[in-house]
N, C-alpha and C positions, 0 to 999 in steps of 0.2 A: 452523786456525793454533793453532802450536804453543805450548806454555808460555813464557812469558817466561824469558831466561836470568836469572843472579845479577846480571849487570851492569845487564840492562835493568831490572830491577827498582829496583837502586839508583838508576838513572838518575832512574826515575819518581817514588819517594821524595823525590828531590833538586829534581826539578821541582815538585814540590806543595809543596814545603816554601818554595820560593821566593815562593811564589804564598798562603802559610797566612796571610797577614795579611788577606786579602778573605776576607769572609764568604760561604759556599754554603749553598746550602739542603739537602744531604745530606750526614749523619752519615759519618763514617770507614767503619762497619760497611757500611752502604749502599751505599757505595762500592764496597766489596770485595766485597760481593754481584752488584754491578751487573756488576763485573768477570770474576767468576768464571762469571755468568751468559751473558755474550757469548762468553768464552770456549768454553765448552761448545759454544752455539750456534754458532760460526765453526766449531768443527770436525765440527761434523755438517753444516754447509751453506754454501757458499763466500757471501762478502758479493754483496749484490746492488746495493751504493752506495746505501744505503737505513738508515733508523734503525726497522727494525721489529723487530730483536730488541731497541733499546733502550728503544721505545715501549711494547712488551709487558711490559718490566719494570717501566717507570712505571707502567703499568696496574696490573699485578699487586701491587704493593706499595706503591703511597703513593693512599691513600683520596682525601684534599682534591684538586679539580682546580685550586685557585690553587698549590697547592704542586707539582702535576705540571707547570701551566704555567711557572712558575720552574725548574724544572728544565730544561724542555725549552728555554728561553730562554737560561741559564746554559750548556748545551750546546752551542746554536750560536754562542751570543758567542764562546766558546773554541776555535770553529772544529770543532764535531762534524758533519759533514755525515752520516757513514755508520758503521755497525757497527765496522767496519774500522777506521776511523782513531781514533776512541775510545779500541778496545782498544789498535793497536800503537802509537799516541803517547801510552799511557797518559793521554788526556785526562781519563778519570774520577780519576785522583787529583787533578784541579784542581777537582773538585766538592766537594772536604769542606769541611764545615761547619769555621771554628774556630767551638769553643766557649767565648763567653764567661762570665767570673765572672757569676753572678747568672742567667743563663737557666734 
């Protein structure tokens, strides 16, 4: 999988901003890390229509099992059924947690 074009990145950011009012469990930095991880993984090996790379990132980067489950649910609820769908549709930008004052 190649890098996103400037227009694809703009569209992904626009889509994320539209969903920004919803509170998600991943912070913006985590979403960026997941995206980079998926991009590298999909460059090395073609998508096998699973979430194996996403799942590996979740296991490697999130210690709390309850939070892991929440991330998995959010990804599936937003239509992320495999790694390439998450990456190419920029689904991970939808997983950015809106930071509320006082949290």
